[in-house]
C-alpha positions in Angstrom: 41.8 2.3 2.8 43.5 3.2 6.0 41.0 5.9 7.2 38.1 3.9 6.4 39.4 0.9 8.3 40.1 2.9 11.5 36.8 4.5 11.3 34.8 1.1 10.8 36.7 -0.6 13.6 35.9 2.8 16.0 32.5 2.7 14.9 32.0 -1.0 15.7 33.5 -0.5 19.1 31.4 2.6 19.7 28.3 0.7 18.6 28.8 -2.4 20.8 30.2 -0.2 23.9 27.6 2.2 23.4 24.7 -0.2 23.2 25.6 -1.9 26.2 26.1 1.4 28.1 22.5 2.7 26.9 20.8 -0.5 28.0 22.7 -0.5 31.4 21.4 3.2 31.9 17.8 2.9 30.6 17.2 -0.8 31.3 19.2 -1.6 34.3 18.8 -5.1 35.9 16.2 -5.0 38.5 17.6 -5.3 42.0 14.8 -6.3 44.1 14.4 -4.9 47.7 14.5 -7.3 50.6 11.4 -9.4 50.8 8.8 -8.1 53.4 8.4 -10.1 56.5 5.9 -12.9 56.5 2.4 -12.1 57.8 1.1 -14.6 60.4 -2.3 -15.6 60.8 -3.3 -13.0 63.6 -0.9 -10.0 62.3 -2.7 -7.0 61.0 -1.7 -5.5 57.8 -3.6 -2.3 58.7 -4.2 -0.7 62.0 -7.7 0.7 60.9 -10.8 -1.7 61.4 -14.0 -1.7 59.6 -16.3 -4.6 58.7 -15.2 -8.0 59.4 -15.2 -10.8 57.1 -15.4 -14.6 57.8 -16.1 -17.6 55.7 -19.5 -19.0 55.9 -18.6 -21.9 58.0 -15.7 -22.2 60.5 -14.7 -21.9 64.0 -10.8 -20.6 64.1 -9.6 -17.4 65.1 -9.7 -14.4 62.6 -6.6 -13.2 60.6 -6.9 -9.4 59.7 -6.6 -8.8 55.9 -6.2 -4.9 55.4 -9.8 -3.6 56.9 -11.5 -6.9 56.6 -10.7 -10.2 58.6 -11.0 -13.7 57.2 -11.1 -16.7 59.6 -9.1 -20.0 59.0 -11.2 -23.0 59.5 -12.1 -26.4 58.1 -14.0 -25.6 54.9 -17.5 -26.8 54.4 -19.9 -26.6 51.3 -23.5 -26.1 51.6 -23.2 -26.1 55.4 -22.0 -30.0 55.8 -19.9 -31.5 53.0 -16.4 -31.3 53.9 -14.0 -29.7 51.0 -10.6 -30.8 50.4 -7.9 -29.0 48.4 -8.0 -30.2 44.7 -6.5 -29.4 41.4 -8.4 -29.1 38.0 -6.6 -29.4 34.5 -8.1 -27.6 31.5 -6.6 -28.4 28.0 -7.1 -26.3 24.9 -5.3 -26.7 21.5 -2.7 -23.9 22.8 -2.5 -24.0 26.7 -2.6 -26.5 29.5 -4.0 -24.9 32.8 -3.9 -26.0 36.2 -6.5 -24.7 38.9 -6.5 -25.0 42.7 -9.7 -24.5 44.5 -7.8 -23.1 47.2 -8.5 -19.3 46.2 -9.7 -20.4 42.7 -6.2 -19.6 41.6 -4.2 -20.7 38.8 -1.0 -22.7 39.7 0.2 -23.7 36.2 -0.2 -22.3 32.8 1.7 -24.0 30.1 2.2 -22.7 26.4 1.6 -26.1 24.2 3.3 -24.7 21.1 6.3 -23.3 22.8 9.0 -25.3 24.5 11.5 -24.4 27.2 14.4 -27.1 27.0 12.3 -30.3 27.0 9.2 -29.2 28.5 6.3 -26.6 27.6 6.9 -23.0 28.5 5.6 -22.4 32.1 4.1 -18.9 32.4 3.5 -19.2 36.1 6.9 -19.1 37.3 6.7 -19.7 41.1 9.6 -19.5 43.8 9.9 -21.7 46.9 6.4 -20.1 48.0 3.0 -21.0 46.7 2.2 -19.5 43.5 -1.0 -17.2 43.2 -1.8 -16.4 39.7 -5.1 -14.5 39.8 -5.3 -14.6 43.6 -7.9 -12.0 44.9 -7.5 -10.1 48.1 -10.1 -8.1 49.7 -8.7 -4.4 50.0 -5.5 -3.2 48.4 -2.7 -5.3 46.8 -0.6 -5.8 50.1 -3.4 -7.7 51.8 -3.3 -11.5 52.3 -5.1 -13.3 49.3 -7.9 -15.2 50.0 -6.9 -19.0 50.4 -10.3 -20.4 51.4 -11.3 -23.7 49.7 -13.9 -22.9 46.9 -16.4 -25.1 45.3 -15.8 -26.1 41.7 -18.0 -25.9 38.8 -16.9 -27.3 35.6 -19.3 -25.6 33.2 -17.8 -27.0 30.2 -14.5 -28.3 28.6 -13.5 -24.6 28.6 -15.3 -22.8 31.2 -14.6 -23.2 35.0 -16.1 -21.5 38.0 -15.0 -21.3 41.6 -17.6 -19.9 44.1 -17.4 -19.3 47.8 -19.9 -17.8 50.4 -18.5 -15.4 52.9 -20.1 -14.0 56.0 -19.7 -10.2 57.0 -20.2 -8.2 59.9 -20.6 -4.6 59.6 -19.0 -1.9 61.8 -22.4 -1.4 63.4 -22.7 -5.3 64.0 -25.1 -6.2 61.3 -24.4 -9.7 60.1 -24.9 -10.9 56.6 -23.6 -13.0 53.6 -22.2 -12.6 50.1 -21.0 -14.9 47.4 -17.7 -14.5 45.4 -17.5 -16.5 42.2 -14.3 -16.6 39.9 -15.2 -17.5 36.4 -12.6 -18.4 33.5 -13.5 -18.9 30.0 -11.0 -20.1 27.4 -11.1 -20.3 23.6 -9.4 -23.4 22.1 -7.5 -21.4 19.4 -6.8 -18.3 21.1 -4.3 -17.2 23.9 -6.6 -14.5 25.4 -9.4 -15.5 27.8 -12.2 -14.0 29.7 -12.0 -13.8 33.5 -14.8 -12.4 35.7 -15.5 -11.8 39.4 -18.8 -11.7 40.8 -19.8 -10.5 44.0 -23.5 -10.9 45.1 -24.4 -9.7 48.5 -27.4 -7.5 48.5 -26.9 -4.5 50.9 -23.6 -5.7 52.4 -21.8 -5.1 48.8 -20.9 -1.6 49.9 -19.3 -2.9 53.1 -16.5 -4.5 50.7 -14.7 -1.1 50.6 -11.5 -0.6 52.5 -9.8 2.7 51.7 -11.8 2.8 48.1 -10.5 -0.7 47.2 -13.2 -3.4 47.0 -10.8 -6.2 45.9 -7.5 -6.6 44.2 -6.4 -9.2 41.4 -2.8 -10.4 41.4 -0.7 -12.1 38.8 2.8 -13.3 39.9 5.4 -13.9 41.3 6.9 -13.9 38.0 6.0 -14.8 34.2 8.2 -17.6 32.4 10.0 -19.1 31.0 12.6 -20.0 33.7 15.6 -17.8 33.7 19.0 -17.4 35.7 19.1 -13.4 35.9 17.3 -10.6 34.1 20.5 -9.0 32.4 18.1 -6.7 30.2 19.6 -7.9 27.0 19.1 -11.6 26.5 16.3 -11.7 29.1 14.2 -8.9 30.8 10.9 -8.0 32.3 9.5 -4.5 30.9 6.5 -2.9 32.5 4.0 -1.5 30.0 0.8 0.5 29.9 -1.3 1.9 27.1 -2.7 5.5 27.7 -3.5 8.4 25.7 -3.1 6.1 22.5 0.5 5.3 23.2 2.4 2.5 24.6 4.5 3.5 27.7 7.3 1.8 29.5 6.9 2.3 33.1 10.0 2.4 35.3 9.6 0.0 38.3 12.1 -0.3 41.1 10.1 -1.8 44.0 6.3 -0.8 43.9 4.8 1.5 41.6 1.0 2.4 41.3 -0.5 3.7 37.9 -3.3 6.0 39.0 -4.4 7.8 35.8 -6.5 6.6 33.0 -4.8 3.4 31.4 -6.4 1.1 28.7 -4.4 -1.9 29.8 -1.3 -3.0 31.5 1.3 -5.6 30.6 4.5 -7.5 31.9 6.6 -8.4 28.8 9.6 -10.5 28.6 11.8 -11.1 25.6 9.5 -13.4 24.0 6.1 -13.8 26.0 3.8 -11.4 27.8 1.0 -11.2 30.2 -1.6 -8.6 29.2 -4.5 -7.3 31.4 -7.3 -5.6 29.8 -10.3 -4.8 31.9 -13.6 -4.5 30.3 -15.1 -1.1 31.6 -13.9 -1.8 35.0 -12.5 1.0 37.3 -9.3 -0.2 38.4 -5.7 0.9 39.2 -2.4 -1.0 38.3 0.2 -1.7 40.4 3.7 -3.4 39.4 5.9 -4.8 41.9 9.6 -6.2 41.8 9.6 -7.1 45.5 11.6 -10.2 46.3 10.0 -13.5 46.3 11.6 -16.5 48.0 13.3 -18.8 45.6 13.1 -16.5 42.7 16.0 -14.5 41.2 13.6 -11.4 40.5 9.7 -10.9 41.0 7.5 -9.2 38.5 4.1 -9.0 39.8 0.9 -7.3 38.3 -2.0 -6.0 40.5 -5.4 -4.6 39.5 -7.2 -2.9 42.4 -11.0 -2.5 41.8 -12.5 0.6 43.1 -15.1 0.4 45.9 -18.5 -1.3 45.0 -22.1 -0.2 45.0 -25.3 -2.0 44.3 -26.5 -5.4 45.5 -24.5 -7.4 42.9 -21.4 -6.7 40.7 -19.9 -8.6 37.7 -16.5 -7.3 36.8 -15.2 -8.8 33.6 -11.6 -8.8 32.4 -9.6 -10.2 29.3 -6.2 -11.7 29.8 -3.7 -12.5 27.2 -0.9 -14.9 28.3 1.2 -16.0 25.3 3.7 -15.4 22.7 4.7 -11.5 22.1 4.3 -11.6 18.4 2.2 -9.6 15.8 0.6 -12.7 14.6 -1.2 -13.8 17.9 -1.7 -10.2 19.1 -3.2 -8.3 16.0 -6.5 -10.3 15.9 -7.7 -8.1 18.7 -7.7 -5.1 16.9 -9.8 -6.2 14.0 -12.4 -8.1 15.8 -11.2 -11.4 14.2 -11.5 -13.2 17.4 -14.1 -15.1 19.6 -15.1 -12.3 21.9 -15.3 -9.7 19.0 -12.5 -7.2 20.5 -11.3 -4.4 18.4 -9.0 -1.6 18.6 -7.6 -2.9 21.9 -3.9 -2.1 20.5 -2.5 -4.8 22.7 -0.4 -5.7 19.5 1.6 -2.5 20.8 3.4 -5.0 23.2 5.2 -6.4 20.3 5.9 -3.5 18.4 9.2 -1.9 17.9 9.8 1.5 19.4 12.3 4.3 19.0 13.6 6.1 15.7 14.8 3.0 14.1 11.4 1.3 14.3 10.6 1.9 10.7 13.9 0.6 9.6 13.7 -2.5 11.7 10.0 -3.3 10.7 11.3 -3.0 7.0 14.1 -5.5 7.8 11.8 -7.8 9.5 9.3 -8.0 6.4 12.4 -8.8 4.2 13.4 -11.5 6.7 9.9 -13.0 6.6 9.8 -12.8 2.8 12.8 -14.6 2.5 12.0 -17.3 4.9 8.8 -18.1 3.0 10.8 -18.6 0.0 13.7 -20.8 1.5 11.9 -22.3 4.8 14.8 -21.8 6.7 15.4 -18.8 9.1 19.2 -19.2 9.1 19.2 -19.0 5.3 17.0 -16.3 5.3 19.4 -14.3 7.6 22.0 -15.1 5.1 20.0 -13.7 2.0 18.9 -10.7 4.0 22.6 -9.8 4.6 23.5 -10.4 0.9 20.6 -8.2 0.1 21.6 -5.3 2.2 25.4 -5.5 0.8 23.9 -5.4 -2.5 21.9 -2.2 -1.9 24.8 -0.5 -0.2 27.3 -1.8 -2.8 27.3 1.5 -5.0 28.0 3.7 -1.9 30.8 1.2 -0.6 32.4 1.5 -4.3 32.1 5.5 -4.2 33.8 5.4 -0.7 36.5 3.4 -2.1 36.9 5.6 -5.2 37.1 8.7 -2.9 39.9 7.0 -0.8 41.8 6.3 -4.0 41.4 9.9 -4.9 42.6 11.1 -1.6 45.6 9.0 -1.8 46.4 10.7 -5.2 46.1 13.9 -3.6 48.2 13.1 -0.5 51.4 14.5 -1.9 49.7 18.0 -2.4 48.1 17.8 1.1 51.5 16.9 2.7 53.0 19.8 0.9 50.2 22.3 2.2 50.5 21.1 5.6 54.2 21.6 5.6 54.0 25.0 3.9 51.4 26.3 6.4 51.9 24.4 9.5 52.2 27.7 11.5 48.9 29.0 10.0 46.0 26.8 10.5 43.7 29.3 9.0 45.5 29.8 5.8 45.9 25.7 5.8 42.1 25.1 5.8 41.5 27.6 3.1 44.2 26.0 0.9 43.1 22.6 1.7 39.3 23.6 0.8 40.5 25.2 -2.5 42.4 22.0 -3.4 39.5 19.7 -2.9 37.4 22.1 -5.0 39.7 22.2 -7.8 40.3 18.4 -7.7 36.6 17.6 -7.3 37.3 15.6 -4.2 35.2 15.4 -1.0 37.0 13.6 2.2 33.6 13.3 3.9 32.2 11.3 1.0 34.5 8.4 2.1 32.8 8.1 5.5 29.2 8.8 4.8 28.3 5.2 3.5 29.8 3.8 6.8 27.7 6.4 8.7 24.6 5.3 6.6 25.1 1.8 7.5 25.1 2.4 11.3 21.6 2.7 11.6 21.3 -0.8 9.6 23.7 -2.4 12.1 21.7 -1.2 15.0 18.3 -2.2 13.4 19.9 -5.7 12.7 21.1 -6.3 16.0 17.8 -5.3 17.7 16.1 -7.6 15.0 18.1 -10.7 15.4 18.2 -10.3 19.2 14.4 -10.1 19.6 12.5 -11.4 16.6 10.1 -13.9 18.0 10.2 -16.1 15.0 13.9 -16.6 15.6 13.0 -18.6 18.8 13.2 -22.3 18.3 14.1 -21.7 14.7 16.7 -24.3 13.5 19.4 -23.7 11.0 21.7 -26.4 11.1 20.4 -29.6 12.8 22.8 -31.0 15.7 24.5 -27.5 15.6 22.3 -24.4 15.5 19.0 -25.8 16.7 17.6 -22.3 17.9 18.8 -18.9 16.4 17.4 -16.8 19.2 20.3 -18.8 21.6 24.0 -19.3 21.5 24.8 -22.4 19.9 27.0 -24.9 21.8 29.4 -27.9 20.6 30.4 -28.9 23.9 28.6 -28.3 27.4 30.8 -28.8 30.6 28.3 -27.7 33.1 28.4 -27.4 36.1 31.8 -26.3 35.8 32.2 -22.8 34.6 35.2 -21.0 33.4 36.4 -18.5 36.3 35.7 -14.9 35.7 34.2 -15.5 32.1 31.4 -17.8 33.6 31.2 -19.7 30.5 29.8 -23.3 30.6 30.0 -24.0 26.9 32.3 -24.3 23.9 30.6 -22.3 21.1 32.0 -22.3 17.3 30.3 -19.5 15.9 32.6 -16.7 17.9 35.7 -18.5 16.8 34.4 -18.3 13.1 33.5 -14.7 13.8 37.0 -14.0 15.0 38.6 -15.7 11.9 36.5 -13.8 9.5 37.5 -10.7 11.0 41.1 -11.3 11.0 41.1 -12.6 7.5 39.3 -9.4 6.4 41.8 -7.4 8.3 44.7 -9.4 6.8 43.4 -9.0 3.2 42.4 -5.2 3.3 45.5 -4.0 5.0 47.2 -1.4 2.8 51.2 -1.5 2.6 51.4 1.7 4.9 49.7 -0.1 7.5 51.8 -3.2 7.7 54.6 -1.2 9.7 52.3 0.8 11.6 52.2 -1.0 15.1 49.1 1.2 16.1 47.0 -0.2 13.0 48.0 -3.7 13.9 46.7 -3.3 17.5 43.2 -2.1 15.9 42.9 -4.7 13.0 44.1 -7.6 15.3 43.5 -6.8 19.0 39.9 -5.7 18.4 38.5 -8.8 17.0 39.6 -10.8 20.3 38.0 -8.1 22.3 34.7 -8.7 20.3 35.1 -12.3 20.7 34.5 -12.0 24.5 31.9 -9.3 23.8 29.9 -11.7 21.5 30.4 -14.9 22.9 27.0 -15.6 24.3 25.0 -13.7 22.1 22.0 -15.2 20.2 23.6 -17.3 17.1 21.3 -15.6 14.8 23.2 -12.3 15.4 26.7 -14.0 15.0 25.5 -15.7 11.7 24.5 -12.3 10.3 28.0 -10.8 11.5 29.9 -13.6 10.2 28.3 -13.3 6.7 28.7 -9.5 6.7 32.2 -10.2 7.1 32.7 -12.7 4.4 30.6 -10.9 2.0 32.3 -7.4 2.8 35.6 -9.5 2.3 34.8 -10.7 -1.3 33.3 -7.2 -1.9 36.4 -5.6 -0.9 38.6 -7.9 -3.3 36.5 -7.0 -6.1 36.8 -3.2 -5.5 40.6 -3.5 -4.9 40.9 -5.0 -8.3 38.6 -2.3 -9.9 40.6 0.5 -8.0 43.8 -1.3 -9.2 42.8 -0.8 -12.9 41.6 2.7 -12.0 45.0 3.6 -10.6 46.6 2.2 -13.5 44.5 4.4 -15.6 45.1 7.4 -13.6 48.9 6.8 -13.9 48.8 6.5 -17.7 46.6 9.7 -18.2 49.1 11.5 -15.9 52.4 10.1 -16.2 55.3 11.4 -13.9 57.6 13.4 -15.8 60.8 11.7 -16.7 63.9 13.8 -15.5 67.0 13.1 -17.5 70.3 12.4 -15.3 72.8 15.3 -15.2 75.9 14.6 -17.3 78.9 14.3 -15.1 81.6 17.1 -15.6 84.9 15.9 -17.1 
């Protein structure tokens, strides 16, 4: 078993180290550039000048916004009634949304069916600056957002409108007005809602064109839930677009504008996502990771509308803000939703990609099947691990038989190696002839392990990212969430120097014990005196202990059960091989050589 043991350990090391390196290369943690200097009320964003824009009432000086200027003033409605900033709350079965009439923005968006520690998951994650989800700027994305006070019209329990009149002066000095209206319509049992922008201004509409950009909608500065850092393994932000019938991941470091035909764009975290789906509105998308005060990293999405034409424009958008799972996303492909949307392909946000995707989908289906039977995700993980072990048992048994066969040939192989040590070509030919004569295949011993490597990778990705494991309890009081590391003692705010640990976790210690016990029982007699093998069998589990200390508990439950099941499997195989070895010895007994008689 020596070669197989060494190969298994080496493969495990290569898998974990290689996986970490690949993520570091292709999904590096975001390093946002320094935040740009704050714009003052009279600081221009663009040196070009076009039409000037002001609120319908007011008397303060102008603040230049791209090619349009917005005045700061004491807001009035209908020319006389004073407006004050107010917050409006909307509750549905799934979300609790808080709006501000300052800009008509969303300042809080909580998912009522998903928790983050002791509160609902907050999807509008602000820094120290004021959040601006669904803020609007006249012109490009880098202009200052409109922060005028809007009139509020609560149309119904699930529909709300924000409206504001603005005055405009053309480059030729002609004055006029237009009305901006932002409308939100929510559906009680769905995470997708409709958002529309209406600009009604007669002949002055074409004047809202700055560098071919009428206005820009922005979402940010970050989607929730809260995080300490985006390490790209346990929490990340991916920037996705859908074009040419494929989901594509955009590499964003700073600012990236998508100027090709794109159906939708999304910011996706590990478990939650924001998806923007314009309804035949000509927009370009811009992703930004530029720093925001008070945030470890920013992740903004902008949609810039092309120049307007006509006397009135109504642009409709659909936004999905919620869990990143197939159950909630798939209904927008088959028209089984309130707005009768179909073939949107927004469920691709939650799809597994890569060459392991089919395998991972099969494992996910099996995991969900076992969960429906036992109603516990932790037990479902154990059953899935057992199922995989049973499926691969014939291959493992065959591998062990090959190992036994190779051990029986070991004296003949050694003889050939000594005989042809100076003639490698002849040695290879003789070795091949020996394997053919004896019906042995050394590669057959390694093949089962190579076949199980994709299973390991798919399992790792499944237990690290599967949405249903978020908040899934295994053992009350110990493992309340299989998507997070478990803890038996938290000693925060103190952290272990260098390692940064703030918790004592039990599963990593159980993993090390299972790995050491497995190495002890499966150790062959020739390995006991081998110092190098002892290092591999006893030191590597300690190394893995530090690597796996903070991984999701679901992954460690799988790995521990895999070790335990492999241990019992190996004991059964060893017993079987002992009988085979005894049978082979009886069939081919070693010749008994009579002792020589002593001479008298």
